[in-house]
C-alpha positions in Angstrom: 57.6 142.4 69.9 58.2 139.3 72.0 60.2 136.4 70.7 60.2 133.0 72.5 62.6 130.1 72.0 62.4 126.7 73.7 65.8 125.0 74.0 67.4 122.0 75.6 70.6 122.6 77.5 73.5 120.5 78.8 76.1 121.9 81.2 79.1 120.3 82.6 80.4 121.3 86.1 83.6 120.1 87.7 84.0 118.8 91.3 87.6 118.6 92.7 88.5 115.9 95.1 92.1 116.4 96.3 94.4 113.5 97.0 94.8 114.8 100.6 91.0 114.2 101.1 91.3 110.7 99.8 94.3 110.1 102.1 92.5 111.5 105.1 89.5 109.2 104.5 91.7 106.1 104.0 93.9 106.9 107.1 90.8 107.4 109.3 89.6 104.0 108.3 92.7 101.9 107.8 95.6 103.8 109.5 96.9 101.8 112.5 94.8 98.8 111.6 96.3 95.3 111.7 95.4 92.8 109.1 95.8 89.0 109.5 96.6 86.4 106.8 97.1 82.6 106.9 94.8 82.2 109.9 96.7 84.8 111.9 100.2 83.5 111.1 101.1 86.7 109.2 100.0 90.2 110.4 100.7 93.6 108.9 99.8 97.0 110.3 99.1 100.0 108.1 101.3 102.9 109.3 100.7 105.4 106.5 98.9 105.9 103.2 99.9 108.2 100.3 97.6 108.8 97.4 98.6 110.3 94.0 97.8 110.0 90.3 99.7 108.3 87.6 98.3 108.4 84.1 94.6 107.3 84.4 95.2 105.4 87.6 95.1 106.4 91.3 98.1 105.1 93.1 98.0 104.2 96.8 101.4 103.8 98.6 100.7 101.9 101.8 103.5 101.8 104.4 103.3 98.7 106.6 105.1 97.0 109.4 104.9 93.4 110.8 105.3 90.3 108.6 105.9 92.8 105.7 107.9 96.0 106.3 108.0 98.7 103.7 105.7 100.2 101.1 103.2 98.3 99.0 102.0 100.1 95.8 98.4 99.6 94.8 96.7 101.2 91.7 93.1 101.4 90.6 90.6 103.3 88.4 88.3 106.0 89.7 84.6 105.5 89.0 81.2 106.8 90.0 78.9 104.5 91.9 75.3 105.9 91.3 73.8 103.7 94.0 75.8 105.3 96.8 76.3 108.7 95.0 80.0 108.4 95.6 83.4 108.2 93.9 85.3 105.0 94.4 88.5 103.4 93.3 87.9 100.0 91.6 90.0 97.3 90.1 92.6 97.6 92.8 95.8 95.7 92.0 99.4 95.8 93.0 101.7 97.5 90.6 104.0 95.1 88.7 107.1 95.8 90.8 105.2 95.3 94.1 103.5 92.2 92.7 106.9 90.6 91.7 108.3 91.4 95.2 105.3 90.0 97.0 105.4 86.8 95.0 109.0 86.3 96.1 108.8 87.5 99.7 105.2 87.5 100.9 103.2 85.2 98.6 100.5 85.1 101.2 99.7 88.7 100.6 99.8 88.7 96.8 96.5 86.9 96.2 94.1 89.8 96.6 92.7 89.5 100.1 94.4 92.7 101.2 93.2 94.5 98.1 89.6 93.5 98.9 90.0 94.8 102.4 91.4 98.2 101.3 88.8 98.9 98.5 86.1 100.3 100.7 88.5 102.8 102.3 88.7 104.8 99.1 85.1 106.0 98.8 84.1 109.7 98.7 80.4 110.7 98.9 79.5 113.4 96.4 75.8 113.5 97.3 76.1 116.9 99.0 77.9 118.3 95.9 75.2 117.0 93.6 72.5 118.5 95.8 74.3 121.8 95.9 74.7 121.8 92.2 71.0 121.0 91.7 70.0 123.8 94.0 72.3 126.3 92.3 71.1 125.4 88.8 67.4 125.6 89.8 67.9 129.0 91.4 69.6 130.3 88.2 66.9 128.9 85.9 63.8 130.3 87.6 62.8 133.8 86.6 66.3 135.0 86.0 66.4 138.3 84.1 69.6 138.8 82.2 68.6 142.4 81.5 65.3 144.2 80.9 64.8 142.5 77.5 66.0 138.9 78.2 64.3 136.6 80.7 65.3 133.0 81.5 63.1 130.2 82.8 63.9 126.6 82.8 63.9 123.3 84.6 66.5 120.7 85.4 65.5 117.3 84.2 68.6 115.3 84.9 71.8 115.5 86.9 74.3 112.7 86.1 78.0 112.0 86.5 80.3 112.5 83.6 83.9 111.5 83.2 86.4 111.4 86.1 89.9 112.7 85.4 93.1 111.9 87.3 95.1 115.2 87.7 98.3 116.1 89.5 96.3 117.5 92.4 93.4 115.1 92.7 90.4 113.7 91.0 88.1 115.9 88.9 84.6 114.6 88.4 82.4 116.2 85.8 78.7 116.5 86.6 76.3 116.9 83.7 73.2 118.9 84.1 70.4 118.5 81.4 67.1 120.3 81.1 65.0 122.7 79.2 65.6 126.5 79.0 63.0 129.0 77.9 64.5 132.3 76.7 62.2 135.2 76.2 63.5 138.2 74.4 61.2 141.3 74.3 61.3 144.9 73.1 64.1 144.4 70.6 
């Protein structure tokens, strides 16, 4: 007796991106860089960057020196950019306390130019993780015998990003795998 079932499947896998990795990427690109404002009248140098989560936002604490000394707190939302297969932080804005202080002491910085400069520095490619997940799923779907009576064959039709969660240790991105699974049960 052989029984055959054709079934669609959807599986979610989680990819972790620690804040330390985001910090490292940002420091490699922005650390030690000097930014000019008001036709070079004001200059600030990025000395350090810290990255952590707060609610659904990613917070970037940037320590600066120059025309503005101290920490500037920026927050944004993590999102997946399909065109570049990368996770990014979008909608960067100063937190309210920082924005109030900038409007009083460094109005020249409060208008978003610095935020636009910083946004590209918080991009993490997940292309290799997607390829690895695709390879692993395909290997497990082809001719896999669970035991002598159960055999799996399937194909992967789609690999797409799911939700991104802000956690205490970093970002967690869910990758959704969809396809068709053929389960053959024999000799039962």
